[in-house]
N, C-alpha and C positions, 0 to 999 in steps of 0.2 A: 626266818623262819618263827613260828611260835611255836610254843612250848608247849607238847600235849600234856593235857592234865588227868593224870590216874583216875579212873573213878572207884570206888571200894565200897561193897555193902555187906550187913550182917552176915555171918555165915549162916547155912541152915543145917542144923544137926544133921538131919538123915542124910543128908548130900554128903557131908564132911565123912560120916563113916562107911559109905558105901565108896566112897573115892579114896578114902584111906589117908587123909590128910588132917592134920594136926597141928598147934602151934600158932604162932603169929608173926608177923612180917615185920621187918625194920623199915624206916621212912627212906624216901627215895633222896638222894643228893646226885647233883648234876657232876658226870665223870667227863675227864678230857678225852676229847676224841670222839665222844658223841654228839651228835645232834639231834634234835628234837622237831619232828614234823608235823604237819596238822594233823591233829586227833581225829580218828573216826567216827563218824555219827553214830554207833551203836558201841557199846560198852560190852565186851564179853570176855568170857574164858573157856579154855576148853576147844578152842577153835583149828581150822587147819587153813592154811596159806599156801600158794604157789605163785612163781612168775610167770605170766604169758606175756611175752616181748618186755614193753617199760611199763606195764599193770601189775600190780599184786592185787590177789583176788583170795579174798577172807572168807568163809564159810562157816556156816552151824556156829556150833558152842552153846554154851549159856548165855542169854541176854541178862542185864542188870534189872529191867522194870519187872519182869517177873519170875526170874530165878530160875527160867524153864528152858528146856533145848529149843532152838531155833533152826528155822532154813532159809535166812537170811543171809543174801552175799553181797558183800559190799567192792567196789573196782576201786583202787588207790593207785592215780597217774601219778607218777614217779615224776616226772619232767613239770609236770603244774601243780604237784602238791596237792591234789584235789580229791576228794571223795566222792562215789557216786553210787546208788544202789541200783542192782542189775535182776534180774529175773531170780526169783528164790527156787532154791533145790524143791526135786519132789519128794521130799520127805524131812522133818527136821533129824537134825544126826548131833550128838556131841562125840568128842574123842576119834573123830574122825581123820582120815588122811587124805593130802591132794597133794599133786604132781601135773607138769603140763607136758604135752606132748603134742608137736605137730601145730603150736599153738592154738590148742583147745586146753581146757583145764578138766580136770579127771579125779573125782571122789571117791571113796573106797572106806567100807567098813564104817565103824562108829556104834553108839550105842543110840536105839531109837527113842528110849523111855523120855517122858517128860523132864524126870528128875535123875540124877546120876544113880546108879549105873548099872543099868541091866538091859536086855533084849539087843544082843550083840547083832551088826548086820554083815551079810555078805553080798550085798548090793554093790554095783559100780555103777556110777553116771559120770556122762560125758556133757562138758558147755561150749558149746560154740559161742564166743564171743561176737562174731559177725553177724549171726541170726537171734542174739540171746535165747537160747533154746537149749535146753536140757534132753537128753535122750538116755535112756536105760541099755546099759552093754551086759555083756555075759556077765553073772555072777561069781563071784570067786568060791573056790572049792568050800571054803570054810566060813564058819560066822567069828567074827573078834571084834574088838575096840582097843583104842589106845595102841597101836601097833606104829609102825613106821615104814614108808615106803620111798623109793626114789628111782630113777629113771637110768638105766644101765643097759647101753647097747641095744636099743630100739626095744627096752621091755621093760616094764613098771615089776618092780621086785619089792613086794608087802613081806614083811618080816614082824615076828613077833606080836607083843598084843597081848590083849587078856580074855578071856571068855569063862562065864560062872567064876570067875574071882581069883583064877589061876592063869599064872603066866604062861605064857605060850614061846616055842622055839621055832614054830611052823615059820616056813618060807614058800610062798606062792609065787611064782611068775606070769604076767599079764602081757599077751603078744597084741600090740596095738593094731598091728595092719590085718590078724585075723579073727581078733575079738575071741581070745580064746585062753585058757588059764592050764598050767600045768604045776606040779608040785615040784619045790628043790630039794635039796639038803638040809635038813634041818638045823639053826642055830646052835652053836654048842652049849649057850645060856640062855634058857628061857629067860623071857624079862618084858615088862611091858611100859608105857611109857618113856621110851626110847625115842631116839633120833635116828635118821638114815640119811646118808648122801652119797651120790653116786661120782666117781671120779677116777679117771684114767682106768675106764672101764670093769671097775670092780665097785661093790658095793660094802658100803661100810655102815657098820650097825654100831652107835654111840650108849654108853650110860645105860639108864633106865633102872627099873627095881623088881623087886617079885616079892610077894606076900612071907613076911618070916624073915626075910633077908634084908631088907632094906634097899637103900640105892647102890648103886655099881659105879666103876670107874672104867668099868670095860670098854675096850675098843675091839670088834672083832669085825675080819674081813674076808667076804667070798667075793672069788674070783669065779665067774661065769665059763671059761674055759675048759679050767681042773676040776669044776664042781665041789670045789673043797675050801672049810672055812679056815682060815688063821686068825692066832691071838697075837693082838700087838700092845705095843706099851700102853702101860693105864695113863688117864689122864690125873690130874693132880685133885681133881675134887667130883669127890659121889655126888651123882644129881639123879633125877629122874623128873618128869614133867618138862622136858626139855624142848630146844629147838636146834638145828645145826643145818649148814650151809658149804656147799663147796665152792671154794673160791677159784679153783684149777684144778689141775688134773692131778695136781699134788698137795694141795691145801685145802684142809677145814678147819671150820670155826663152830664151838658146840659153844652155848651160851643159854641164859634163864634155869629154872628148875626152881626145884623146892628142897632144902634138908627133910632127910627122912629122920623121924622121932629118935633122940639118941645119938647123933652122928656128928651134931655138930656142939660145940663146947657151951653155947648161948641155947636159949629157946631155939626150936625149929624156926624155920622161914623162908622165903625166897632167896636164891643164889644171885650175887653180886658177878663173881668171876667169870669170866670170858677167858675162852682157852682156845688156841691154834694149834693145828697138827699138820707135820710136814710129814709126807709121806717116804719123800727121800730120803732123809733123814733118819725118821721113824722118832721123832722127836716131837714134845709138848712146848709149845710157849705161852707166857702170859699176855692178854692182851687188855685195855684199859677196861676198867669193870662197867658192867649197865649203869644207867642213871638211875631207871627206874626198875628194877630186878622183879621178874616176874615169871610164874610158872602157868602151862597149858596156853602156850603162845605159839603163835605163828612164826618162821624165821625161813627168808630167802636171802638171796645175793644175786646182784646185778653187778658184774666187773671185781672191783674191788670193794665193793660197799656193800656191808650186812644188813638187813632192816628187821630189827625184832618188832613185831605187830601183834598188837592186844595182849590178854593172857590175865592171870589174877596176881595184884600186887602182894598178896598174903596168901598163905597156904588157905586150903578150902575153897567155899564157893564164892570169891571176889572177883572184882571185874576192874578191867581196863579199856580206855580207848585209845593209850598213848600208841602211838609208831615210832622209835627212833632208830639213828642210822649211824654207822659206825665204820669210817674209811679205813681198812686196814692197808698199812705200810707194805 
């Protein structure tokens, strides 16, 4: 495998202020257990990613050459360690979410402004990999960006995010079969730049941040059967701008993100620590640190393998084309 080369560019002051990032990152060092794969063709940050079969699709975000929002979609073939560009989205989006259902890719929400971070979207798009074709589905009830989404029991759960600079607790549920949305009970803690994962028939909302409150260590779980939220044990590291993936019906992995100003003992930077949650024991444990810590990244899993895709190696508007994988014991 060839080691992915992270690419960073100078921060744009206006974007930093709008996205709420400050500080500087630290240099990357290889961590035991992680492997670097072939780098993506495009260096990006604030992307969305989802796995469809044995391919990983990375959509939107900000791209390095212009620093602007992009509609580009790239596909990573896990078996061949190879990237290819596919049909771009109908609109350019950053801070969107992506999930897989029935071998199709779905992309929701995000900001449509060329620069961070205004003009939240309520659009939902579906991509058919077999036809290389996008179609527009029923729009979500509300506009938002920097949210999180996961598939649970044949539905997509879209939770949290931001609108007008304010963190949201909103939960909206999309029925894939009927192309229809409904509202669900709000999350107990409003937050944006969080992650979500579906496991064991339940939705897990992990970490994130809110203006004036910094990053959270929170783990909250929603049970669609009882329509109730429950707070679970906090993770060790507060983080926002993260990715997460479910390894099984009882295991979650959370990785990436950036420190909020004043949280770290040193200057704010991107986060190396990786944590695993066991839903059976309700305990967190540490996994090997990321070799290239990033925020605004994509995250997926295939079996016991976790993939960290692109994202910013420093807080703010920085870019990477790195993809790295960790085989979890």
